[in-house]
ROTOR-309514 format. One line per 5 residues: their letters; for each residue x, z, y of N, C-alpha, C. Coordinates in steps of 0.001 Angstrom, whole numbers. Atoms other than C-alpha are relative to their C-alpha. Last residue first. Example, Ala and Ser with C-alpha at 12.3 -4.5 7.8 and 13.67 -1.06 7.14 Angstrom:
// ROTOR-309514
sa> -820:-60:-1190:13670:7140:-1060:-770:730:1090 ~ 890:0:-1190:12300:7800:-4500:900:0:1200;
***
This chain:
// ROTOR-309514
ewrse> -874:69:-1193:-4183:-2236:44254:259:1354:570 ~ -1398:103:401:-5520:-2174:40676:952:-37:1174 ~ -386:-1206:724:-9029:-920:41473:1500:19:-304 ~ -370:-1024:-967:-9412:-3638:44096:439:1295:-683 ~ -1425:84:-359:-9293:-6229:41282:419:1102:966;
dcvgp> -187:306:-1396:-12703:-5113:39975:1475:26:354 ~ 332:-1061:-933:-12755:-5101:36210:294:-471:1414 ~ 92:-1256:738:-12640:-7329:33186:-397:1127:930 ~ 1373:-473:126:-13507:-10475:35154:-145:1312:-748 ~ 855:25:-1193:-10178:-12169:34617:-1414:505:-297;
hkkae> 1311:486:394:-8213:-11043:31533:-936:26:1201 ~ -180:1328:575:-4475:-10672:32206:-1335:-651:-359 ~ -241:937:-1090:-5154:-7759:34553:140:-1430:-513 ~ 1299:363:-564:-6660:-5865:31622:168:-1017:1118 ~ 587:1048:832:-3286:-5932:29844:-1336:-459:561;
epfkv> -552:1262:-479:-1759:-3958:32727:-556:-1179:-807 ~ 892:635:-975:-4112:-1142:31713:514:-1339:529 ~ -271:-530:-1329:-1975:-385:28620:-856:-758:1013 ~ -1182:558:-664:-3645:-1411:25396:229:730:1312 ~ -383:-778:-1175:-6150:72:22960:1343:-504:524;
neadt> 560:608:-1211:-7634:-2543:20608:479:672:1278 ~ -711:1262:-240:-5382:-1560:17671:-499:-694:1265 ~ -1192:-283:-801:-6807:1968:17991:823:-1251:285 ~ -1158:5:875:-10173:660:16728:1244:191:879 ~ -473:1329:352:-12771:1581:19292:1147:145:-992;
mwerg> -1123:69:927:-14796:4589:20323:305:-1451:-325 ~ 185:1022:1031:-16964:5272:23313:1209:2:-906 ~ -1188:343:773:-17412:8253:25637:-345:-1108:-998 ~ 95:-50:1455:-20383:8266:27989:1298:-472:-661 ~ 1010:812:664:-19753:9009:31625:118:117:-1502;
geapr> 931:-776:802:-17085:10278:33931:-1027:-920:-618 ~ 936:-648:-923:-15315:8488:36767:-973:916:-722 ~ -761:-917:-865:-12361:7679:34495:-916:773:937 ~ -237:527:-1349:-14744:6172:31927:706:1039:873 ~ 1081:-409:-901:-14250:7762:28478:288:-615:1372;
lfavr> -244:192:-1426:-12174:6610:25514:-1220:415:793 ~ 1161:-417:-785:-11972:7620:21849:375:-108:1471 ~ -288:-520:-1333:-9496:5799:19624:-1313:322:696 ~ 1101:165:-947:-9903:5333:15872:415:634:1316 ~ 85:-956:-1114:-7049:4861:13417:-1131:-378:945;
pgpmr> -146:-1385:444:-6817:3302:9924:-136:1045:1107 ~ -1352:-526:133:-8186:-75:10958:25:1459:-405 ~ -784:703:1016:-11498:-1831:10327:1382:600:-246 ~ -1166:608:-626:-13679:704:12132:848:-665:-1082 ~ 114:1464:30:-17176:1519:10903:1133:-688:755;
hdfal> -692:548:-1164:-16838:5199:11920:-107:-1512:124 ~ -275:1389:358:-19319:6804:9540:539:-724:1226 ~ 1139:902:-143:-19081:10484:10440:436:-1416:-366 ~ 1099:-517:831:-16858:13481:9685:-1244:-877:113 ~ 1307:32:-645:-13682:11830:10946:-1086:441:-966;
ddvhc> 261:-1286:-649:-10277:12913:9617:-1378:70:647 ~ 271:-998:1033:-10055:10029:7118:-323:1373:581 ~ 1391:113:447:-10389:7567:10004:-352:1026:-1067 ~ -24:793:1224:-7128:8841:11514:-1431:-24:-525 ~ 208:-678:1281:-7772:10091:15001:191:-975:-1146;
ldqlv> -253:957:1075:-6681:9178:18525:-126:770:-1300 ~ -596:-435:1269:-8082:11173:21439:228:-1201:-895 ~ 328:-1395:284:-9439:11087:24997:689:514:-1262 ~ -107:-285:1431:-7893:7861:26305:-208:1491:-229 ~ -1059:-975:268:-9124:7375:29864:-23:305:-1494;
gvrgt> 401:-1401:-7:-11144:4244:30498:1197:888:-233 ~ -1132:-874:-272:-10920:496:31090:-528:1424:59 ~ 182:-1159:-880:-13475:-1831:29534:1314:763:157 ~ -395:391:-1345:-12987:-5336:28140:-129:1122:1001 ~ 1158:-43:-898:-14988:-4364:25055:323:-502:1404;
aadya> 1217:392:706:-12567:-5229:22251:-1203:-68:941 ~ 66:1458:96:-9460:-5181:24466:-1275:-474:-692 ~ 552:293:1320:-10023:-1522:25365:-228:-1508:-77 ~ 859:1185:40:-7733:-869:28329:-436:-233:-1436 ~ -210:966:1076:-6245:2601:28767:-1023:-1121:89;
eqgvk> 944:1100:-89:-5794:5206:31496:365:-1057:-1038 ~ -383:1138:-830:-3743:8154:30335:-1107:-1051:16 ~ 37:-379:-1408:-5046:11514:29100:381:-1131:944 ~ 1225:-731:-333:-4043:10881:25479:106:484:1445 ~ 113:-1352:563:-1075:8511:25454:-1340:613:416;
pgkyp> 66:-1143:-921:-1225:4791:26130:-153:1323:-750 ~ 834:128:-1194:-274:2343:23383:64:1221:895 ~ -907:81:-1155:2579:2186:20881:-762:-124:1308 ~ 760:142:-1238:792:3215:17677:956:43:1180 ~ 23:-1169:-888:3034:2665:14670:-781:-306:1280;
tprsm> -1039:93:-1019:2025:-192:12380:-94:1207:920 ~ 431:605:-1263:-110:935:9480:1161:-63:993 ~ 278:-1015:-1018:1652:1606:6172:-433:-684:1290 ~ -816:70:-1205:1408:-943:3403:-437:1064:1002 ~ 845:0:-1181:0:0:0:890:0:1243;
***
């Protein structure tokens, strides 16, 4: 069995870009799917939990989708450009 690639994205508490949804939020936690007590429906071995920086509903995504915010700049329409200045 192959081991998952090491996670090299943002750390917990840092702003992060979710490539699957195109949203930017603050990384709340990273968990191995075996540690979750609910049906996660994620393809990879790790799940990331993010929350909007201004507050709001937390969402989860496969940890492979979590990138540094600079990645969001490469995708037009992801967020308001004024946020990055």
